[in-house]
N, C-alpha and C positions, 0 to 999 in steps of 0.2 A: 668627370665633363671631359668633350670631348673640345680636340684640338679646333675646330673653328669653331665651336662655342666663347671660347676660349678667347678667340681671334676677335668674335663681335663683340663680346663685353669688352676687351682692352678699347677696339676701334670706336665704341659707343663713349668710351671715357676721352679716349685722345681727340673726339667729335667734339664733347664740347669743352675739354681744354681748347682746342685749337677755336670755336665760335668765341668762346670769353678772350682769347689774345686778339682774335679781329676789332671784335666790342670796343676792347680797352684800347686798344692801338688806332684806332678808326675812332673813336671818341676823344683823344689824346690828338690827334695827327688830324682830322679834319678842319678844327679852327684854326689851326695854323694855315693848314692849308689856304682856306677863305682869306684869311687876312696877308698871307703874303701875294697869292695870286689875284685877289679883289674879286669883291661879289661879282661885274662882270662878266672876266675871264673866269673864274669857276663858274660860273651860270656857261658859259659859251666850253668848257669842257665837256659837262657833262651833257648839252646840246649833241654834240660830236659822236661821244660813249653812247647815245640814246641811240641815237641813228646806226650806228654799225651792230650795236647790239643787237637791231633789226635784223638782220643778215647768218644772224645763229637759226633762223629759222630753217636756213638751207641744209639744216642737220637731218631733215624730214623723221626723225622720232628712230632716229637708227640705233640712237643708244641705248635705248630699253630694246631695241630685237636683238641685237648682242645677248643682252643678257636672257634673254628668253630662249634665242637658237642653243646660246653656251649651254642653257642645265639640259636642252632636250639630248644635246650628245653626251653631255657629263655622263647624264643617268639613264645613257644605253653604253657607255664604258667606249664611247669612240673618238678618239686621242688625235686623228687623222680628220677628223669629221672636223673637230675643232683648229685645225691645222688650216684646215682650207676656208671653214669662216676666217680666219683673223686674215687670209689675204683679200678675199670676197670684201670686209670692212675695210681693209687697208688701202682697196681700190676707189671704192666709193667714196667715202670721207679725202681721199686726194683730189678726184674730179669735182668735189664743193668743195674745195679747197682753194681748184681755179678758178670753178664760179663766184665764189665768194671777191676774189680778186679785183677780176671782171669786173663785181657789182660797185666794188670799192672803189675802184679807180674812176670808175663810171659817175660815181655821188661827186667825189671829192674834183670832178671835173667842171660842175653842175651843179654847185650847190644853190645856185637861186633856186631851182627846182623845188628845193626843202625850208631854204629857210626865208627865201622874198626879200623882204627889206628888212626886216627884224635883225639885222647888222651892219657894222660901220665897214669901212675897208679895209683897216686894222686885222677889225673881225674874220672878215673874210678870209685873208691872208693867212690870218694863224688856225682859223676852222680845216682851208686846206692842207698844211702839213698835219694836225692833227689827225684828218682823215686814211691820211696817205698812211699815217706810221699804224693806226690802229686797225687799219684793212689787212697788214703784213702781219701782225702779230694776230688778223684770227683767222687769215689765210692758213699760218702753221697750226695753229691751235686745231683745227677739223683733225685732221691725219693725225695728230699726236692725240685727240681722244680715243683713238682706238685702244692706247696702249693702257691709257686709265681703266677704260673700259674692259679688257684685259685682266689686269692689277683687281678689278672690284670683282667680275665675275667669281676672280678664283678666292675670294673674299681677304685679299690678305690687305686689309684698309690702314694697317700699321701705317705702311711706307706712304700710302695717300695722304693719312692725316699729316705725317711729318711736315714732306713735302711741305705743302700745304701751311704751316705754321710756320714754317723757313720762309717761304716768298711772304709771309703776311708779316715776320719781323723785319726782314731786309729790306722791304720795298719804303716804310717809313724812314728807316735809318739813312737811307741813299738819296730818297725824296729831299728830304728838310735840306739839306746841302746845297741840292740842286737846283733848290729856290732860292738859298738865298742868293745864290748866286748870279741870281736875275737870268737863269735858262725856261721860267715860267711853265707853262702846259707843257710846252714839246718837250723840253729834258725829262717832265714828269714820266711821260710815255716812254721816251726811248731808256729811259732805266727799266721799266717795267718791261718791256719790251725783251729787252735783256737778259733780268730776270728772270721769264717765263720760258725762255730757250735754256737754260740750265738747269730749270725742274724737267721740262719735256730729256736732255739729256738722261737726266735720271731716274727717269721711267721707262723708257728706251732701255738703258741698261739692265733694269733689274726684268722687264721681259723677257730678252733673249738669256740672258745669263744668270739668270738665278731663278726665275720659273721654268727655264728653259723651251720657250713656248716658239713655235717655227709660222712662218707664213708660207704658205702654198698658194701658188695662182695657176693652177692648173686642176683639173678631175672635178673640178665643181658639179655640185648635184644640179640638175638646168630646176628642178620642182621648187628649190629654195628660192629663187630668184621670185617668182610668182609670190611665191608665201612671204617673204621680204618685206615687198612692194606692196599688197593685199595689207601685211598687219600693218604698217610705218602711215600710209596714204593718212589716216584718220589722227596719228599721233604730231603727224607734220602740222595737220589743222589745228589742234589743240597747242600747238608751240607758237603755228602764226599769232592764233587769237591770246596767248598770253605774252606776247611781244605788244600787240596793240594795245591789251589795257594796261601795261607797266611802263610803255616809252611815249604812248601818243597824247599823254599829255604835255612835255616838258616839248614834245617836237610842235604840239597847238603853240604854246606859249612861246617858243621861240620864233614860228610864224608868226603871231598874233599881236605877243606885248615886249620882248626884245628879252633880251640876257637878263634882266633885273628879275622878271617874276621867273623865269628858269631859275634862277639862282634860291628864291625863295622856295620853291614847291622840291628843287632836291633838299635844302637840310632837311624840310620834311618826311619827304623819301626815306634820305640816309638812315632816320631816326626808326623808320618803317622796315628797309630791308634789316638794321640790327636786330629788331623785335622777332622778324621773319628767319633769321638764322638758330633761335629757340628753337624752334621748330622742326626746321627741313634738318639741319646739324645733323640730325639721327636718324631720321625717313630714310638717306639714301642706304645705311647700313642694313636696312632691311628689305632689298632689293632682292638678292639672289634668295635669300627665304621665302617672298613671296612667291617668286617663279617655282619654286621645290613645289608648296604646296599643292600648287595649280599640279602639278604633273603626279602629284602624290594620293591626291583625295578625291572625292566627288561624291555629288548630293549632300545628304546633309552632315555628312564628316567635313565637309569643304568648308559648308556655310558655319559649322562650330567655329573650326580653325581659323578662319578668316575675321567672323566678327570677334574671337576671344583677343587676336594678337590688334583688330583694329580699337579695340573698345581699352584693353591694358597701356596699348600705345598713346592712345588720347587723352585717357587719364592724367598721363605724365606730364603730354605736352601741355592740357589744360593749365595741370597745378603751377607751371611755371609761364603761361605764358600769362595767367591769371595775374599772377605777381607785378609780373614789367607792364600790363594793361592798365593796372588801374595803378600802377605808380607814375606810370605817364601822365593819368588823367591828373591826378594831383596835383602831382612835382614838373611837368613835362614845359609847363609855358617858363617858370623861374629858370628851370635848364637850360632851357635854347634862348633866354634871354641873356644868359653867364657865359656858354658854349660860342654860339655863333655870334654875338652882340647886338649893336642895334641893327634895326631896319629887318628884322627876322620873325617879329611878332606875330605874323601870318603863317609861316612855317607850323606852328600849336596847332592850329585847324588845321591844315596840310596832314601831319601827321593821325590825327587823333580820325580822322575821314578814313582813312586809308587804314590805319591798325583793329580800329574794332568790327568794323566787316568783313575784314580779313583772318579775323580772329577763328571763324567757323574754318572756312579750309584748309586754316593751319591744323588745327583739331585732329584733320580727317584727311589730312595729305597722304598717307597712305592707299588711301581708293583711289587715287591716280593709278596707281599699279598694279594694284589689285585689276581694277578694271582692265587695264592692258595684259598679264597674267592670263585672263580669262578671253582673249579677245573681244571685252564688250565696251570698247572706248571711243566708238561711233558717235552716241548720244551726248557724250559730252563736244565732245567737238561741233555738232549740231548745236547745241544748248548754246554753247559759249560764244558759238559765230553770231546767233542773233544780239547775244546780251554783249559784245563786242561792238558790233552796229550801232545801238544804244550807248554807250559808253562815248565812240566816238563823235556822234554829236551832239549828246548832251556836255560833252566837254566841249567841243566847237566853241555853244551856245553859251554855254554860262563859263568860260573862260575868256570869251572874249568881253563879258561885262563884268564880271568878277575878278577875274586874273587866276591866279592859284588855287586859291580857295574853292574858285568854281566847275574847275577840273577835275580838284581831286574829289567834288560830289556826284560829277558824273560816274566815277570810277566806283563808289563806293554805292550807287545803286548797282551799278552792273553785280558788284558782289555780292549783295546782299539777296537780288533774286536768285541770280545763278547756282551759289552757294548754301545759302542759306535754305532755300525753298527744292529748288530742281536737280540739285543733283541728291540735296538725301532722301528723296521720292523715289530717283534711280536707282541708290545702293538698296534702299528697301526690299524693290519690289527686283531685279533683276539682275545685282552684284554679290548678291550668294554675303549681303551684309545684313545683320540684324539691326536697322539703326535705334530702333527703339529701346532697346537694350543698352545702346551705347548714349542716346541722351538720358537716359534713366541714370546711368550711373556720373555724367557730366553735372545732373541737377545734384546725384549727392555729394560730389565733391564741391560742387558753388557754394553749398551751404558752409565751407570755410571763407567764402571769403566777407561774409553780413558782418565779424570782429572788426578787420582791420579796415574795410570802406567805411563804415559808420563812423570809427575811433578819427579816422585820416578826415570826414567832413569835419564831425565836432570841433576838434582841433584848428581846423581852417578858420573857423566860423567864430570861434571862441578868441581865440588866440591871436595876435600880430603880431609878424614875425618881419625881420627886416630881412630885403633881396640881396642875400650874401650865397656866397661858397659853403662858409660852415654851416649856415641855415640849412641847406639843400643836402649836404653831404647828415647831418643828426637826423632831420628828417627822413632819409630814404632809408639809414638804419634803422630809425626807431619804426618807422611802416614795417620792413622786413622782419623785422623779428614778430615785433605781434603776429605778421601774415605766416609765419613759420610755423609760431605756436598755433594758432586759431590750426591752419591746417593738419599739425599733428592730432592735434586733441580731438577734432573735429570729423577733417575730409579723409585723412588715409585710410587702407585700410590695411590689415595684418601682413599679407605680402608685400605692401610699398614699403612700409616701416619696415618689415625686414632687410629688402635691398637699398633702403638707406643706410640702416646698421652695417649689414654688408659691406659696404660701397667704404664707409669707414675705416672698421675695420682692416679691410685688405689696405686699407692706405697707411694705418698707422705700423699696421707689416710690413710694410713697401712691397706687397707684392700687386 
């Protein structure tokens, strides 16, 4: 086994460890935060965070561009080219950081343009402070992205995951005392900024002194700028569209319905974001490999390699997402009532409207990077632009009438049409992915859902349980055991069974 293969396998394991840690901490910490902040300030915090997160579109897709050009220089053994690439990207991201600072400060001084009459006087004052702090954090994060890209391109995933886990643990440990002392969302954001700065310092040290990378700011290849901006233009559009799809609902609700509706939506969205992590936590590990495949293969061999990777990873993602999605359907309502408290009943429907349609894309998220590796990501940008407009208008119309649930319906429609139909057609025709093979394998593995779903449905209809935490935990454990046994006996192929057995053997041996 090669060193990079070992790094990737350990990186995947750490990705899942980080994911479970994030989810466990989030599930434990979020209800505490909601109760200490109150639903209005919790909604306000989410509104401001969503507004600032839209500025991440300023990265213009340069993250994927770095991996692409790094793979090219590495394949040619051109270390000096890599160092010049580092310099180019540090300059670009530093400029983007300055632009983000200007935009964020403008928003801070003109909050009425965003929130209209949705906030009280006190909420406007708090929102302004939060906006400034989050703007500073975002400004710093842009040039720091170069360092994490360098670490990722070198497939040194262990340090990325360990630092990420450290941030996950430190944040709530410090946040809770700050909230108990009465510093509210402002104190919480100050702590988050400080922790991010510490993590950035670790990344800088690792790149400069462990990877021994340098930043060369002269002798740039003039042709690279044309290639760079041509490649990133449509990735930037994709980023903008993704921000519209996932943040517009909160902004619409904040403007037309107020912070309470934002809080209801945010609870459902938080559970969706945890669900999403089960898929995206490992997809980033394969980005360097996807670009390496595009450099190494062509024709039928390229299609064979991409289809194999796309299908193998997709089956594993569906195996995990199937358990979580069906579990949320059966037990999500009770969980939300116990977790978030009274007044968040509609969050259950928000969650389902986001989780179920998004499952298609989450089992296929390697396809996004496969498009980029082949420079075929323009179509997605155009298709998603149209669907983003549909999402925007339907969310405004339905959000005004039906609040958080109405906005979620608008997002669900765009997800089903764009991911379920349009992108699958494009993958099959243009992206060297045999989607028919993919769905044939997904249908095979979905057969394992029949027994646990039928059992959960029958139990829910026949037996009446008390709405308690003990009931919830016992139900989830019983359902999980049934699901695992059914999948093992019916759905998993021999390679997947060997992978699971090998994982347990290595854990027992401490490897």
